[in-house]
C-alpha positions in Angstrom: -58.7 79.3 60.0 -59.2 80.3 56.3 -56.9 78.9 53.7 -55.8 82.5 53.1 -54.1 82.6 56.6 -51.6 79.8 55.6 -48.3 80.5 53.9 -47.6 78.8 50.6 -44.6 76.8 52.1 -46.9 75.6 54.8 -49.6 74.6 52.4 -47.2 72.5 50.3 -46.0 70.7 53.4 -49.5 70.2 54.8 -50.8 68.9 51.5 -48.1 66.4 51.2 -48.2 65.2 54.8 -52.0 64.7 54.5 -51.6 62.7 51.2 -49.1 60.5 52.8 -51.2 60.1 55.8 -54.3 59.3 53.7 -52.4 56.6 51.7 -51.1 54.9 54.8 -54.6 54.9 56.5 -56.2 53.5 53.3 -53.7 50.8 52.9 -54.2 49.7 56.6 -58.0 49.8 56.3 -58.0 47.9 53.0 -55.7 45.3 54.5 -58.2 44.8 57.3 -61.1 44.6 54.9 -59.2 42.0 52.8 -58.6 39.9 55.9 -62.3 40.0 56.7 -63.4 39.4 53.1 -62.0 35.8 52.8 -59.6 36.8 50.0 -61.1 39.5 47.9 -58.2 40.1 45.5 -59.7 43.4 44.2 -59.0 44.8 47.6 -55.3 44.0 47.1 -55.4 45.8 43.8 -56.6 48.9 45.8 -53.7 48.4 48.2 -51.3 48.5 45.3 -53.0 51.7 44.0 -52.6 53.5 47.3 -49.0 52.2 47.8 -48.1 53.7 44.5 -49.9 56.9 45.3 -47.8 57.1 48.5 -44.7 56.3 46.4 -45.5 59.0 43.9 -46.3 61.7 46.5 -43.1 60.8 48.4 -40.8 61.1 45.2 -42.4 64.1 43.5 -43.7 66.3 46.3 -42.3 65.4 49.7 -38.8 66.8 48.9 -36.6 69.8 49.6 -36.9 71.0 46.1 -40.6 71.6 46.3 -40.6 72.5 50.0 -37.2 74.3 50.5 -38.3 76.0 53.8 -38.2 72.5 55.4 -35.1 71.3 53.6 -33.1 70.2 56.6 -35.8 68.2 58.2 -37.1 66.6 55.0 -33.6 65.6 54.0 -33.0 64.1 57.4 -36.1 62.0 57.6 -35.7 60.9 54.0 -32.2 59.8 54.9 -33.4 58.0 58.1 -36.2 56.0 56.3 -34.2 55.2 53.2 -33.3 51.6 54.2 -37.1 50.9 54.4 -38.0 52.9 51.3 -35.4 50.9 49.4 -37.3 47.8 50.2 -40.5 49.3 48.7 -38.6 50.4 45.6 -37.7 46.7 44.9 -41.3 46.3 43.7 -42.4 47.8 40.4 -45.9 48.9 41.4 -46.2 51.7 38.9 -46.4 49.6 35.8 -49.0 47.3 37.4 -51.1 50.3 38.5 -51.0 51.9 35.1 -51.7 48.9 33.1 -54.0 46.9 35.2 -55.6 49.0 37.9 -55.9 52.4 36.1 -56.5 51.0 32.6 -58.6 48.0 31.4 -55.8 45.3 31.3 -54.2 46.6 28.3 -50.6 47.7 27.4 -50.1 49.6 24.2 -53.5 48.4 23.1 -52.7 44.7 23.7 -54.4 42.5 26.4 -52.3 41.9 29.4 -52.9 39.5 32.3 -52.4 40.7 35.9 -50.9 37.4 36.6 -48.1 38.0 34.1 -44.6 37.4 35.5 -43.5 40.7 33.9 -45.1 42.6 36.9 -42.9 42.7 40.0 -45.8 43.1 42.5 -46.7 41.1 45.6 -48.1 37.7 44.7 -49.2 36.4 48.1 -50.5 37.7 51.4 -47.2 37.7 53.1 -45.7 40.0 50.5 -48.6 42.3 50.8 -48.1 42.4 54.6 -44.5 43.2 54.2 -45.3 46.2 51.9 -48.1 47.4 54.2 -45.6 47.3 57.1 -42.8 49.0 55.3 -45.2 51.8 54.4 -46.3 52.0 58.0 -42.7 52.2 59.2 -41.9 55.1 56.9 -45.1 57.0 57.9 -44.6 56.4 61.6 -41.3 58.1 61.5 -42.5 61.0 59.3 -45.5 61.5 61.6 -43.2 61.8 64.6 -40.8 64.2 62.9 -43.6 66.4 61.7 -46.0 65.8 64.6 -46.9 69.5 65.1 -47.1 70.2 61.3 -49.3 67.1 60.9 -51.8 68.6 63.4 -51.8 71.8 61.5 -52.3 69.9 58.2 -55.4 68.3 59.6 -56.6 71.8 60.5 -55.7 73.0 57.0 -57.7 70.3 55.4 -60.7 71.0 57.7 -60.6 74.6 56.6 -61.0 73.5 52.9 -64.1 71.4 53.9 -65.8 74.6 55.1 -66.4 75.5 51.5 -70.1 75.0 50.8 -70.8 72.0 48.5 -73.2 72.1 45.6 -76.3 69.9 46.2 -77.7 68.3 43.1 -81.5 68.1 42.7 -82.6 64.5 42.2 -86.3 65.2 42.5 -87.0 64.1 39.0 -84.6 61.0 39.0 -87.5 58.5 38.7 -88.8 60.3 35.6 -85.4 60.0 34.1 -85.3 56.2 35.0 -88.7 55.8 33.4 -87.6 57.6 30.2 -84.4 55.5 30.0 -86.2 52.1 30.4 -88.9 53.0 27.9 -86.3 54.1 25.3 -84.0 51.2 25.8 -86.8 48.6 25.7 -88.2 50.3 22.6 -84.9 49.6 20.9 -84.8 46.1 22.2 -88.2 45.5 20.6 -87.0 47.2 17.4 -84.4 44.4 16.9 -86.7 41.7 18.2 -84.5 41.0 21.2 -85.6 38.5 23.9 -84.1 40.7 26.7 -85.1 44.0 28.1 -83.9 46.5 30.7 -85.1 46.7 34.3 -84.3 49.8 36.3 -84.5 50.8 39.9 -86.6 53.6 41.2 -85.7 55.6 44.2 -87.5 57.1 47.3 -86.3 60.7 47.4 -86.9 62.7 50.5 -88.1 66.2 49.9 
């Protein structure tokens, strides 16, 4: 089915459902990767990113003001999950995402440490597990309430993927690498540097 066959109200719901679904899936997969990585904290950073993405979508877009045609059901499910959502809201994930994850450890131009006590974010594995589970509880109930619409949302997303993608030509990529390394190393030599650049060349299938 083409995107043109969907109503605007349906599209808004489908988009929101899919984003919430995507965030929950990514948090779960990232948690599993973390458990298998022997403590890669950057994966926990990614969990916070996706948790806040879920939070932002839930607050700004999954509501009756934006999707009035589904007002009753959206209000009902938001009321049902509120005790769980209130637990997530106790954490201030947004500030951490904005200053640490989305920007280079700076706040108003000043260096900030991710370990700063000012950030109310999970500090250990159990707290991350709690947040992951809270998110899962919320999504599981939304998914049941909008079971049919979620199936339709997946179909809608698949219809978008039918758009032809532009394929970039990399046939001359090795020539570009050669030009880069020659130019950079010429500049190293110009300043009598003891270091130089090495680049990787690629096997490109025609």
